[in-house]
N, C-alpha and C positions, 0 to 999 in steps of 0.2 A: 384831493378833490378841489373843485373850483380852480382848475388849471394848476394842479399841484406842482408841475415842473417850474413854477414861478414865472408867470407870463411877463411880468415886469418887476425887476428888482429896483426899489427906490427907498430911500430914507434912512436916517440914523442920527442920534445925538450923542454927545459925550456921556461917559459913564456917570450916572446920577447917584445920589446918596443911597446907601443900603440901610434899611431899617434894622433896629434891634428886634430880636424875636421875643415873643412871649414865652412864658414857662410852658413847657410841653404838657399835654394832657396826660400822657402815659409815661412814667419814668423809664429811663433806659437803664438796664442792668449792666454795670461795669464790674469787671473782675480781673484779677491779675494773679499769675503764678510765677514760678521761677523763670519760665520762658514764654509765657502766654499773657498777652494783654488782649482782652476781648470785650465786646459789647453786644448786648442782645436786646431787642425790643419787639414786642408784639405789635403788628400793624393791622390793617383792615384785611382780615382773612389771609394774612401772610405773616412771616417771621423774618426779621432782618438780623443778620449776624455779621460782625467783623471780628476777625481773628487772624493769626499769621497765615500767610499764603500757603495753601496746600494742607490746611488743617481739615481733619475729618470731623464732621459735625452730625450728631444724631439728634433728631427731634422726637420727643416722646410726650405722652400725656398720662397723668396719674389716674385717669378714669378707667384705663385698661381697655377701652373700646377703640383706641387709636393705634393704627399700625405704624411702628417707628419708621422714620425716613432718615437715611444717611446720605449726605452729600459733602462736597469738598469746596472750601473757599477758593476763589479764583486768584489770579496773580496779584490782584490789588488787596487781597485779604477780605473779600466781600462774598456774601452768600445770602440769597433770599429763597425761602420756602414759599411757593405760591399755592393758592387754592387750599388753605388750611381752614378748617371749620372754626368759627368763632367760639370762644369759651375759655374757661379757666383751667389751671393745672398743667400748663405746658412747661416742659423743661428741655434744655439742650445740653448735650454732653460734648465737650470739645476735646479732641485728641490732637496734640501737636508734639511731634517727636516722642519723647518718653513720658510726657506729662499729660494729665487729664484733668479737666475742670468741669464742674457742673454748677451753674449758678442757681439761684432760687427760682421757684416757679413764677410764671408770668401769664398774662391774659392776652389772647388773640382777640382783637376788636371786631365788633359787628358793624353793620352799616347804619344802624338806626338809633344808636345812643350817642348823641353829640356831647361835647364838653360843655361846661357851664358857660353862661353868657360872659362871665369875667374873663374867660380865656380869649374871647374875641375882642373885648373892649381894651385889652392891654396892647393890642397891635396898633402901631402908628405907621401910616402910609404917606410917603412923600412923592412929589413928582419925580419921574424917572423910574429906575429899576428898584424893586423891593424884593425881599425874600419873606414870604408869608409862612408862618409855622402851621403845619397841619396837626391834627390831634394825635398822631403817632410820633411827632417830633421831626419828621422830614420837613424841609423847607422847599417851597416852590417859587419860581421867579414870577413876578407880576410887575408890569410897567404901567404907571399912572400917566395918562396923557390928558392934559388940561384942555378945556374947550378952546377953540380958535380965538385968539386975541387975549386970552387970560394968561397971566404969568405967575400968579401966586394963589395959594390955597385961601388966603384971606379974602379973595374976591368971590368966594363961594357963599353959600352952598350951591352946588351944581347938580342938576339932574345927572345921574350916573349910570353907565352901562358896563357890563362885563362881557368880554369875549374870551372864550375858553377853548384852547386848541393845542394840539401836539405839533402843529407847524411852528414856524419861528414867530410866534405871536408876541412874545415878551421882548423881542429884540428892541432895544430902547431908542432906536433912531426914529425920527419924525417923518412918517410917510407923507403927512400933510405938507411939511416944508419942502419935501422932495418934489411933490407935484406942483408946488408954487415956485419952484426954482430957487429956493432959499436955503437948501440943506448943504452944509459944508463939512459934515462929519464923515466918519468912516462908513462907506456904503455897505460894508459887510455887516454893519449893525442895523440895517434896515429890516423891518419885519416883512414876512412874505406878503405879497399882494393878495394871497388867498385869504388873508385876515383883514382886508381893506374895509370891510363893513365896520369893524371896530377901530382899526388903526387910522383910517382915513375919513370915512363918511361921518362916524360918530362925532369926533372933535369938530369937524367942519360945520356941523349943524347945531353946535352948542352944548354937547354933552362932554362931561369928563368920562373917560373910558379907562378901565383897568383891564389890560391885556394879560390873561393868566395862562401860564405855560404848564401843560400837563406834566405830571410826575414822570421822571425818568427821561425827559427830553430837554434839549437845550440846556439852560442853566438850572433847571429844577432838579432837586435831589430825588432819591428813590429809584425804583426800577420800573420801567415801562411795562404796562399790561393793557393792551388795546381795549378800552372801555371796560376794564376789569373792576374788581370790587372797590378799589380806592378812588376810581374816577368820580363817582357820584359824591363820595364823602369829601374829597378834596374840593370839589365844586361847592358843596355846602359850606365848608369852612371858609373858603375864599369869599363867598357871598356874605356870610355873617361878619367877617372881618372888614370887608369894604363897607357894608351897610352901617357899621358902628362908627365910621369916621365922621368927624364934624363937618367935613366939606361935602358930604352927601345929602342932597335935598331929600327931605322926608324920611331919611334913614332907610330907604328902599332902593333897590337897584333892579335894572332889567338886564336880561341876557340877550345878546344878539349874535348873529353870525350865519354864514352860509356853509353848507356841506359839513366838513369835519367839525367846525364850531357851531353848526346847527344841530347835528346829531348829539353833541356833547351836552346840550341843554336839558335833555330829557331825564337823565339820571339825577342830577342835582335838584331839578324842579320836582321830580317824583318823591324826593325826601322832604319837600315842603319847608325849606328854610324860612323863618319868619321875615328875614330881610329881603326876600325876593318879591318884586312887584309884578313882573310879567316876563314872558319869554317870547322870542320871535325867531324860531328856527326856519331857515331857508334851505331848500334842496336837501332834506335829510333822507335817511332810509328808515324803514320801520323795524328791520331786523337784519343783523349781519348775515344770517343764513340765506335770506331771500336775495341778497346781493351776491354773495359768494357762491350759492348753489340754488339758483332759481328753479323751483319745481324739483329739487333734488339732483339737478344736473350741474356739475362743477363748472363754474365760470372761470376759465383760465385767462380771460382777458383783463379788463380793468381791475376787477376785484383782487385778483392774485398779485398783479403788479403793484397796486396801491398798498397792500399789506406788506409786501416785500420792501417797499420804499419806507414805510413807517418803521420797520425793524432796523433798517440801515440808519435812518434818521436818529434813532434813539441810542446809537453807539456813543461811547465817551467822546466828547468833542476834542479834536486834535486838528492838525493841519490837513489831514486826509480823511477823517471820519467824523460822524456826528453832524451837528448843525453848525454852519459857518459862523453865525453870529455869536454863538457861545464861545467858540475859539477866539474870536476877536475880543470878547469880554475878558477872557482869561489872559490874553496877551496884554490887555490894558491894565492888568493888575487886580482883577476881580477874584479875590481869594475864595469867596463863598461859592461862586460858580465853579471854580476849580475843584473845591472839596466836594461839591455836589455831583461830580462825575463818578464818585466811588462805586455806586451800585448800578451804573448804567449797563455794565456787561451782564447784569443779572436779570435782564428783561425777560418777561414771559415769552416762551417760544410759541407764539401764536401760529406761525406758519406750520410748525411741526404738529401742533394739536389738530389743526384743521386738516392737514394732509393725512393724519392717521385715522380719521373717521369721516366717511361721507355723510353720516347721519347728523341730524340736529340734536346733539347731546344736551339735554336740558341744563345740566350742571354748568356747562360751558356757556351756553347761549342765553339762558333766561336772564341772568343778572346783567348781561350786556345788551339787552333788547330794549330799544326805545319804545316798542309797542307795550311791553310790560310796565315800563315806568310811566307811560302816558296815562294809563288808567288811574294813576295815583295823583296826578297833577290837579291843583286847585286854582292856580293863578291864571290870568288871561293869557291866551296864546294866539299869536299871529303866525300862521303856518302857510308856507307857499312851496309849491313844487311843480315839476313839469311831467307830463304824461309820456314823454319820450326821453326822459333823463338818461343820457348816455353813460353816466358814471354810477351814481348810487342806484339808479333804476326808478321805474314808475310805480312800484308796489307800495310806496310811502302813503298812498291814500288810505290804507288801513288805519293809519293814525287818527283819522277823523272820527271813526267809530270808537276807537280806544279812548278818546278824549270825551266820551259821551256824558260823563258826570260833571264836566266843567262847563259852566254856563257861558263863559266869555271865550269862545273859540271862533276864530275868523280864518277860515282856510280858503286859499286861492288855488284853483286847479286849472291848468292851461296846457295846451300843447307847447312844446319847446324843448330846449336843451338844459343842461345842468345849471347854466348861469342865468336862465331866464327868470328865476325868482327875483331878480333885480330889474325886471322889465320896466319900461317907462310909465306904465299905468299901474304898477304895483308898488314901486318904491315910494310914491307919494302917499299911499295909504299906510305903508310901513312907518313913514314919518309921523303921520297923524296918530297911529296906534301908540307909538312910544311917547309922544307928547301927552296923550290923554292918560295912559295907564302907568307910565313911569315918572314923567315930569309933573303930572297932575296939573297940566296947563291947557289952555286953549291952543290948538295947533296954529302955527304961524308959517308963513312963507319963509324959507331960509334966506339969510343974507347973501351978499355977493360971494363970499368964500364958500359957503355951503352950497349955493346954487351951482357954482363952478365945479366943485368936487363931485356933487351928485351927477350933474349932467356929463362931466368929463369921464367919470368912471363908467356910468351906465352907457355913455356914448360909445364905449368900446364894444358893446354887444351889438352885433348885426349892423354896424355902421351908425348906430344911434337913431333915436326917435325923440320927438319933443316930449319933455317930461311933463306929465299931467300935473295940474295945480294941486297943491296940498288941500285936501277937503276939510270941512268943518272949521275953517278959520273964522267964519262969521258968527260962530256960537258966542253968546255973550259972557258965559261963565264956564269954568271947568266942568261943573256939574251938568250944564246944558250940552257941552261938547261931548261928555260921556253919554248922555242920553241920545244925542243926535247920532253918535257913532254906532251905538247899539241898534238904533232904529234903521240906520242907513246901510249898515253892512250885513250881508247875509252870513249865516254860519258857514255856508259854502258858496263861494263865488266861482263860477266857471267862465273863464275867458276863452272865447271861441276864435279860431282862425288867427291866433297870434302870429303876426308877420304879414297878414294880408290887408293891412289898413292903408289909408291914403298916404301914410308916411313913406311907403315904398316897400317892395317885396323883401321879405326877410327882416325887416326892422321890427324890434320887439314892442309891438303895440297891437292890441286886439280890437277889431272893429265892432264886436258886440259881446255881451256877456249876459248871464242870467244868475239869479240868486236862488239857493235852495236851503232847506233845513238839514239835509243829510246827503251822503254820497254812498249809494245812489239815492236819489230823492224818494221820499216816502210816497209820493203820488205817481211814481213811475209805473208804466204798464209792463208787466212781464210778457215778453214776446218770445216765442219759440219758432225756430226754423229747423227743418229736417235736412240732413245730408241725403241728397237724392241721386238717382242714376244720371250718367253722362255729365257729372260735375255740376249738378243743379243744387240749389239751396231753396227749399220750398216750404210753404206754410202748412201743408197737409202731410200727414205721415204717408210715405210711399210704401209700396209693396216691398217685402223682404228681398234684398239683393246685396251684392258686395262689390267693392272696388279695391284694387290693390296698388301699392307703390313700393319702391325699393329705396329706402333712405340712403342717400349718398352725400356725406358731409364734404367730400372733396369736389363736388360738382360746381360749387360756387366759391367765391372768396370767403374767408373765415368771418369777416365782418363786412359791413356796408360802407366803411370809410374808404374814400379814395385816397390817392397820394396827397401828402401834406394836408390832411384833414384838419380843419379848424372849426370847432363847434361855435366859436364866437362870431364867425363870419356871417354876413347876411344870407348868403346862399352857399353853405358848406359843400365841399366836393364829395358828395355821396357817390358810392358805387354799388347801388342796390340792384342786384342782378336777379332775373326771374328764375323760378324753379320750372324746369322743362322735362319733357319726356316722362319716364317712369320714376324720376328722382323724388317726386312728391305727388300730391293730389290736391286739386283745387275744386272749390264748390262756390258757385256764384248765383245770386238771386236774379230774377228778371229785373228789368229796369224799374226803379221805384216810381210809383205814381205821384208821391208827394215827398216833401222834405221829411227826413226821419232823423231825429236827434237822439243819440244814445248818451246817457250820462250814468257812469258807474262801472263797476267791474262786470265781467261776463263769464259764462261757463260753457265749455265745449265738452259735451257728454258723449263719449265714444264707447261703442262695443267693438272689439277687434280681436284679431289673432295675429300671431307672428311666427315665423320660422326660427326666430331667436328666442332664447330663454327670458329675455327682458326687452323692454322697448322704451326709447326716449322720444318724446313728442315735442315738436315745436309747431304751434298753431299761430298763424299771423292773420290779422284782420286788415283789410285794405278796401279802398273804394275804387271801382273801375268806372271811368267816366265815358261819356258819349264820344269824346274825341280820341279814345283809344289809350289814354294814359291811366296810370294806376298810382294811387296815393297811399302811403303807409299810414296806418292808424295805431295798431298795437300788436303785441305778441304775448304768448304764454308758453310755459314749459311744464313738462311732467315726466319723471321716470316712473314707469308703470308699476314697478315693484313697491313704490311708496303708497299705492292706492289704498292699501289696508290701514294706513294711518289716518284716513279721513276721520275728522272729529265731527260727528253728526250734530252735536249740540252747538257747535260754533260755526257750522256751515249754513249758507243761505242758498236760494236758487241761483244767485249770481256769483257766489263766492264759495267754492269748495275749499275748506280749511283743512290742511294737513299738518300733523305734528312732525312728520319726517324723523321720528325717533328711531326707526329701524326699517330695514327693507329686506325682502327675501331675495334669494339669488335667482329664482325662477318664478314665472307667472303662469298660472293655470288658465288655459284658453278654452273657450272664448272668455275674455276679460272685459270688465266694465270699468272705465276710469272717467274722472272729471278733470279736464285740463283747465287750470285757473288762468283766465285772461286778464291782463293788467287793465287799469282804468281807462275808460274812454270818455271823452268830452268832445263830441264831434257831430256835426250835422251832415248826414249823407244827403246829397241834393237829389231832387226829382230828376229822373232820367238816368241817374247813376245806378250802379249795382254794388251790393255788399259781397265781399269775397272772403272766404277762409282758405288758407293754404296750409296743408300739412307737409312737413319735411323733416329732415334731420336737423338737430339744433345747429344754429350758426347762420351767418350770412345776412341777417335782417337787422342787426344792431351795429352801430359804428364802433363801439368799444367793448362790447361783450363778445367773448369767444368761447367755444366749447370743444373739448377734446375727450378722448376715451369714452365716447358715447356708445350706447348699446344699439343693437339691431342694424348696424351699418351693413348694407349689402344683403340684408335679410328681407324677405317679403312680408310686408305688413298689410293685412286685409281688414278693411273697415266694413262693418255691417251697416248698411244704409237704412234699413227700416227702423232701427232703434237708436241711431246717433243724432244728437240734436245740438243746436246752438241756442243758448238762453241768454237774453240780454234785456236791460231796462230802457224803455223808450219814454221820453217825456214830451208833453205837448206844450204849446205856448211859447216856444222859442223860435223866433223869426230872424234869419240871417239878414243883416243890413249890408252885407258885401256880396259881390259876385263870387261864383265858385272859384276858390283859389287856383291860380295857375301853378304849374309845376315849379317847385322851388320857392314859392312864396311862404307857405306855412312853415314856421320854425319847427325843427325837429322831425318833420315829416318828409322823407325823401320821396321822389316821384320817378316813375319809369314807364316805358311803353308796356302795355299789358300784353302778356303772352300766356295763352292757356296752357295748363298742365296737361300731361298725357291723358288724363281721364276726361278731359274736355272742359274742366272748370277753370 
């Protein structure tokens, strides 16, 4: 994510000192026989074993409630049992050749019982690469980057940030020196620019940053498990170890990062480590299922490719596999990094697990869900995302409600792409947030290096826009800055028409915004429109009637991305093609008499029948303008057989909430479903029309694709008298810009309007 193919590779420094590790919290069991040397340790809901290659290992538990598991050590003599329930009384029996060994029983750790404070205080972190001990004895790589212009820890204490990622975040090269043209080291040691929030911007504006490498990736030990049980606890342990350092101001740290290192903040923060001051997740997702299977329909586009890349990235580092920077470390003589490759071939088979079940299996997804962790978070949160995010998706706005018990939440919602959370009128507020809540200082305008790096990196988005001044710099004291920030920032800020400012079409700057206390706003007016005859969308219930279409996923390109699509561009090459003929059905309002601002999610409530046993819906909201153009707003998906998993207590008129825990193979018709539509923050202008288009999944998103969908070529019949579109309308929002021209609004492709076969 955030251009995971590494948009620009830059930076690296020589191999720095490696710290001594503290005594591990859980002892490792070592045993030896005539031909077997083995080690066993209980990890966080996992068991780590080393024994001769090809040894058969059986895991049991004395409680008698555990079904024994047998597996074989790999060619490196490593084996990891994943997804093991926490508890005491576990044993392994190791068979190698004619010999059998059974060590003493051991404990599998839970996520909620940390080591004593003394475990963390023994760790000493130096500039450069370090290996931090986790509570189960695994060490993970972490690179300390000093603030720009600082050369020694003695110049501290420094306000300190952590970026936590499975990308090449701990690569010890200096991204800052690279951007300044001063880097002379091995460029293979440069961190991924996907981690530039920590590796580049943080040090440039005066923060020490510890770039933490996820378990089982790069030079970190252990086995990779995408957002698995050890990801939150490793983050907790790293936070506590960093916060204990004498160079850390206030002995509190903040977490920062975009995309991968935005999502990774929720688990550790949900465990509430005492050393955590605040988090600032940018462009996250709220749940892996909603990105991988929106509405229960498998996303074979970005989500599948990204997971496959993470699995490849976690392979043992060599000249041809794993992360390039780790191999460069090993070649430079880093023996700890080399030893830490041992368990990399034991990564959790995330691809296999997801492929084997289309359902949202609670045991798999709940512990990996940012939404679940968000409800436990107590520290201040600066949350930003886009409503047309082409990678992680726009469904992240559910996090705002999940953070409802946290008093210091500042969410920015805007149209745009995955990278727009670093837009010119957002990054300045991000700087103020970290100054106030992490550094405990009055915000200041960054110096020359900081200004250059912020404007230089943000300037790559859409050709750049002037960076807005850092706010709250005139507050007299840190306490006054805190009070001013709380008074001046809305819990939810909606930036409208991002890209349609005076800076120029497609440049990341919003001409107007509005502040609310919730998403959707509590003062929103519930508005209902009915799907009517001849493709109309009307405010009064029409007489009972039907309209039909035949979903055809091959009628349009799989995605809306044109050739050489670049979401960073001011005006990306979209290829958003219309749904024509009987391939879909369109429903369009009359021309609006006044501006209509929708803020929040929405629900399309359908009564329908199909000649297929199941049905997949894609519903897309757009604006049809007087000039004949049509602007994309949002979409939603649902596999009809999941309708029975609707959770009434968690649903609202605007948000049908599904558990997706199971689906039936056939739907009884006529059926009623609620298609969840992703968040909207848009003013439909007077004279324009609101349109809903129903079609086969695909063709309306630049990076999400769908295959193996149901009801392709089958006739889908919509009951018009009982099908409705329900959405929240807010008053008091007045656009200060003209209606955006095609291609101006970021993340919102535009095309010539063509009516569907039913007239809408």
